[in-house]
RONUMI-110748 format. One record per residue (C-alpha): x, y, z; residue in one letter; residue number from 1. Coordinates in Angstrom, 2 decimals. Layout:
BEGIN
+---------+---------+---------+-----+-----+
:    east :   north :      up : res :   n :
+---------+---------+---------+-----+-----+
:       X :       Y :       Z :   A : NUM :
...
+---------+---------+---------+-----+-----+
This chain:
BEGIN
+---------+---------+---------+-----+-----+
:    east :   north :      up : res :   n :
+---------+---------+---------+-----+-----+
:   81.85 :   96.57 :   79.24 :   M :   1 :
:   80.74 :   98.59 :   76.23 :   K :   2 :
:   77.97 :  100.28 :   78.23 :   K :   3 :
:   80.39 :  100.95 :   81.10 :   Y :   4 :
:   82.89 :  102.61 :   78.74 :   C :   5 :
:   80.16 :  104.66 :   77.06 :   E :   6 :
:   78.93 :  105.89 :   80.45 :   L :   7 :
:   82.22 :  106.42 :   82.28 :   K :   8 :
:   84.51 :  107.43 :   79.43 :   H :   9 :
:   82.54 :  109.87 :   77.31 :   R :  10 :
:   85.23 :  112.51 :   77.76 :   N :  11 :
:   88.23 :  110.28 :   78.39 :   S :  12 :
:   91.77 :  110.77 :   77.22 :   N :  13 :
:   94.80 :  108.52 :   76.99 :   D :  14 :
:   95.57 :  108.92 :   80.71 :   D :  15 :
:   92.07 :  108.07 :   81.99 :   T :  16 :
:   92.01 :  104.96 :   84.19 :   P :  17 :
:   89.62 :  102.25 :   83.02 :   L :  18 :
:   87.76 :  101.87 :   86.33 :   F :  19 :
:   86.42 :  105.06 :   87.93 :   L :  20 :
:   84.62 :  105.55 :   91.24 :   S :  21 :
:   81.29 :  107.33 :   91.70 :   K :  22 :
:   83.30 :  110.53 :   92.19 :   T :  23 :
:   85.11 :  109.93 :   88.86 :   W :  24 :
:   88.43 :  109.14 :   90.57 :   K :  25 :
:   90.55 :  106.05 :   89.90 :   P :  26 :
:   89.33 :  102.99 :   91.82 :   M :  27 :
:   91.81 :  101.21 :   94.03 :   N :  28 :
:   92.09 :   97.40 :   93.78 :   P :  29 :
:   90.24 :   96.84 :   97.07 :   T :  30 :
:   87.24 :   98.85 :   95.86 :   L :  31 :
:   87.23 :   97.01 :   92.52 :   I :  32 :
:   87.27 :   93.62 :   94.28 :   L :  33 :
:   84.53 :   94.75 :   96.67 :   G :  34 :
:   82.34 :   95.74 :   93.73 :   N :  35 :
:   82.88 :   92.37 :   92.04 :   F :  36 :
:   82.04 :   90.53 :   95.28 :   K :  37 :
:   78.88 :   92.62 :   95.64 :   K :  38 :
:   77.88 :   91.82 :   92.05 :   A :  39 :
:   78.61 :   88.12 :   92.65 :   A :  40 :
:   76.36 :   88.11 :   95.72 :   R :  41 :
:   73.55 :   89.88 :   93.82 :   K :  42 :
:   73.78 :   87.34 :   91.01 :   S :  43 :
:   73.56 :   84.41 :   93.40 :   G :  44 :
:   77.24 :   83.41 :   93.31 :   L :  45 :
:   79.22 :   82.68 :   96.43 :   N :  46 :
:   81.21 :   85.86 :   97.08 :   K :  47 :
:   83.80 :   83.81 :   98.97 :   K :  48 :
:   84.87 :   82.17 :   95.69 :   T :  49 :
:   85.35 :   85.46 :   93.81 :   I :  50 :
:   88.92 :   86.79 :   93.92 :   W :  51 :
:   91.02 :   88.97 :   91.66 :   T :  52 :
:   92.56 :   85.93 :   89.97 :   H :  53 :
:   89.08 :   84.52 :   89.28 :   T :  54 :
:   88.16 :   87.80 :   87.62 :   I :  55 :
:   91.40 :   87.85 :   85.63 :   R :  56 :
:   90.82 :   84.29 :   84.39 :   K :  57 :
:   87.24 :   85.11 :   83.35 :   A :  58 :
:   88.44 :   88.25 :   81.57 :   F :  59 :
:   91.15 :   86.24 :   79.78 :   K :  60 :
:   88.51 :   83.81 :   78.51 :   R :  61 :
:   86.35 :   86.67 :   77.18 :   V :  62 :
:   89.34 :   88.36 :   75.52 :   V :  63 :
:   90.55 :   85.11 :   73.98 :   R :  64 :
:   87.17 :   84.56 :   72.28 :   H :  65 :
:   86.49 :   88.22 :   71.40 :   A :  66 :
:   85.99 :   88.96 :   67.68 :   P :  67 :
:   88.96 :   91.36 :   67.45 :   I :  68 :
:   91.03 :   91.61 :   64.29 :   D :  69 :
:   94.42 :   91.10 :   65.86 :   D :  70 :
:   97.63 :   89.22 :   65.41 :   D :  71 :
:   97.52 :   88.26 :   69.08 :   G :  72 :
:   99.60 :   91.13 :   70.46 :   D :  73 :
:   96.61 :   93.29 :   71.40 :   F :  74 :
:   94.93 :   90.47 :   73.30 :   K :  75 :
:   98.18 :   89.83 :   75.17 :   E :  76 :
:   98.59 :   93.55 :   75.87 :   A :  77 :
:   95.04 :   94.03 :   77.16 :   I :  78 :
:   95.72 :   91.18 :   79.59 :   M :  79 :
:   98.64 :   93.19 :   80.91 :   G :  80 :
:  101.33 :   91.08 :   79.30 :   H :  81 :
:  104.35 :   92.97 :   78.01 :   V :  82 :
:  104.94 :   92.41 :   74.31 :   I :  83 :
:  108.58 :   92.65 :   73.16 :   P :  84 :
:  109.18 :   95.91 :   71.31 :   G :  85 :
:  105.99 :   97.58 :   72.53 :   S :  86 :
:  104.54 :   99.37 :   75.52 :   R :  87 :
:  101.60 :   98.34 :   77.66 :   R :  88 :
:   98.13 :   99.41 :   76.63 :   I :  89 :
:   96.53 :  100.68 :   79.82 :   T :  90 :
:   94.38 :  103.67 :   79.04 :   S :  91 :
:   90.64 :  103.53 :   78.55 :   A :  92 :
:   90.77 :  105.57 :   75.34 :   E :  93 :
:   93.33 :  103.27 :   73.70 :   T :  94 :
:   91.27 :  100.20 :   74.64 :   I :  95 :
:   88.07 :  101.84 :   73.37 :   Q :  96 :
:   89.70 :  102.68 :   70.04 :   K :  97 :
:   91.03 :   99.16 :   69.59 :   K :  98 :
:   87.67 :   97.61 :   70.46 :   L :  99 :
:   85.89 :  100.23 :   68.30 :   K : 100 :
:   83.62 :  101.24 :   71.19 :   L : 101 :
:   83.55 :  104.88 :   70.11 :   N : 102 :
:   81.31 :  104.18 :   67.13 :   T : 103 :
+---------+---------+---------+-----+-----+
C-alpha cells in the first residue's frame, strides 16, 4: 500500500480518491474488484472466492494489527465507520498523513 500511495499520490490533495486508474481517474467499484480478482488469479488463489467483502475483511485484519498510534477512532474511520462527532476520512492525502507515508 505504501508503494502504491508513493506512486499514485505524489501530487495528491485532500480530494484525491485513493484508487486511481491508469489514466489517473477514480476507479469504479467494478474495476477495483476486477483488479483484485486478476491479482488473486496471478497469485494462485481461486478468483471465484474473492469478493468485495473478502477484501474488506482482509483489510480490516491488516488495519486492526497495524502499528498506528491511535485511540481506535482512526482505525474505525479508515474502515469507513462513522465516528460520533467526526467526519469520515476518505481522502488519500489524509490517510497518507495519518499513516506517515509522506516521510
